[in-house]
N, C-alpha and C positions, 0 to 999 in steps of 0.2 A: 360368904355363903351363910344363909340363914334357913332355919326350918319354919314351916307354917304352924302357928299355934292359934287355935280358934279362940276368939274373944267372947263370943256370945254363945250361951248354952241354950240352943233352941229347944232341946228336949224338955228342959225345965219349964220353959214358957208354955209348952203344950200341956204340961200337967197343972197349970194354974187354972183357977176357976174363971168361968166366963165373966167378962166385965172387969176383970182385974187389969189395972193399967199396965202392969209389968208383962202381961200376956201378949200385949201388942208388939209386933215386930216393926221397928223403926227403920226408915231408910238409911240413917247414919250407921246403924248396926250392920246392915247388909253391905254398905259401902266400905266400912272398916274391914270386914271379912275379905271382900274382893281385893282391897288394897294389900292386905297382908299376904294373900295368896299370890298376887302379882309380884311382890317383892321376893318371896321365897322362890318362885319359878325363875325369876330373872337372875338370881344369884346362884342357881344350881348349875353344875357342869352338864354340857350336852353329852349325849351318848356317842356322838360322831364329831370328829375334828375338834376335840375339846382342847381349849387353851387354859390350863390351870394357872392360878396365881397363888401368892402366899406360900405356905409350906405344906403341900399336900402329903399325906401319909398313906401307907398301904401295909398289909401284912408282909412280913419277911419270909420268903420261901426257904425251905430247908436246903442244905448244901447239896449240889448235884442236880437240882431241879432243872428239867429241860422241857419247858412248855411255853405257852403264850402268856403265862402269868407275869404281872409286872414285877420287875426286879428292883428292889429298893437299894438305896446306897449301902445299907448294911450288908445285903446279899452280895453286891458287886465287890465291896471291899474284901469280904471273906474269900470270894472266888479268885480275885486277882492276887491276893496275898499267897494263896495256896499254889497258884500257877506260876507266878513270877518268883522263882527261887534263883539263887546264884548259879546253881548247877544247870537249871533250865536255860538261863541266859547264855551261859558258857557253851552249852550244847549247840545252840544256834550260832554262836560266834565262832566256834571251832568244830565244824562238821568233820565227818570221817574224810581223811585225806589232807587235813590241814597241817600246816607246819607251825611249830611253836619254838621260839628262841628265847634264851635266858642266859644270865651269867651265873646262875646257881644250878647245881646238879639235880635238884629235886624233880622227880617225875611229875609231869603236868597233871596226871590223874589225881595226885594229892593236892596240887595247887588249885586246880579248876573244879575238882569234884565230879569229873565226867570223863568217860572214854578209856580206851586202852591205847597206850603210847609206847613207841619204840624209838631208841636212839637212831639218828638219821644223819647221813652225809658226813661221816667222820673224815676229817682231813680234806674236805672239799668246800669250795664256795658255791653259792647258788647263782644260776644263770637263767634269765627269763626265757620261757619257751617261745619259739618262733624264730624266723630268720634262718631256717635250716636246722634248728635244734628242737628236739622232741622231749616233752616232759618225761623225766625218769631216766633218760639216757645219761651216760657218763663219758668223760673224755678229759684230755689235757694231761699235763704232767708238771711236777714241781721243778724239774730240771730239763735242759735241752742238750743233747749230745750231737755234735756236728764237726766234721773235718773241714776247716775253712779252705776255700779255693783262693787263688791269687786275686781274682776279681773281688772277693769279699773282704780282703785285707785292707786296712786303712792305708792311705798313701804315706810312704815313709822312705828314709834314706839309710844307706849303709856306708860306713867309713872304709876306705881302702888303705891298708897299712903301707907305709913308705918310710925311707930312711935317708939320711944325708951323711956321706963319708967325707965331708969337707968340700964336696963338689956339687954338681947338680943333684936335685932331689931325685931319688930312684925308688921305684916300687920294690917292695920286698920280693925276694926270690928272682928278681930281674935286675939286670945292670944296664938297662936302657936309659936314655935321657928322658925324663918326664916331660921336658919342654921341647923335645925334638919334633920338628915339623916333618921329618922324613919317616921315622919309624914310630908307629902308633901301637899301643898295647891295649888289650881288652882283658883286664884281669878280673877275676871273681873273688869275692870275699869268702872267708871260711864258712862252710855250710853249718847252719844251726837248725835245731828243731828236727822232729821225726815224722811230722805229718799225722800224729796221733789225734784221735777224736778229742775235741775240746768240750768239756761239760761246764755249763754255767747256769746260775739260778735265774728262773724267769717268773718267780712269784711276785704278785703285786703286794703293796702294803696290806696288812691284814690285822684283824683282832679276833681272838678265839672266843666263841660262845658255844653253849650247849644247844643242839638242834634236835627236835623231837618231831615225829610224825604220828598223827592219830590213825590207828588201824581199824578200830571198831568203837 
């Protein structure tokens, strides 16, 4: 981009005496002036749909300016630096209602620089909402208590006490012949157990962490 600078001083020529050779305006002088004007015009930016080249500059607006004024890189850098702070980023990353987990007990307000947080979910694991489960509801237990029925017991055998007094094997408390094909016995083993409720651990493998919820 160049500015137009006049090469010929026509006012000086007008002040010269008549008949002076320098008073005459030559065609080359006029041509030089028009050429200089054409170059200056061609290298100036248009007022509409301008495509700037090189390194154009502009005045830097004061902080907080909200207008159609051109924003320089200096203005943009200052505005971005003041807006993008760690706390501002964390506020978007952890909005109210967010859950934060860690293996240190420090309150997230101190770590993230934003929000009010409370300890959350002590002694519980997290379960995804849906499939019949609503966010915020609780349930489950660390142990299960149940009196097993016969159908729920594993398949097993019981031994029947017997003795031998030098003759055929006999069942305890009975003197019948264990091998007799005529007399059959249906003896019961000694009763064990009381039918009490059985309690067993149902917790999955776990690792303990600190859980926090942002409340405001």
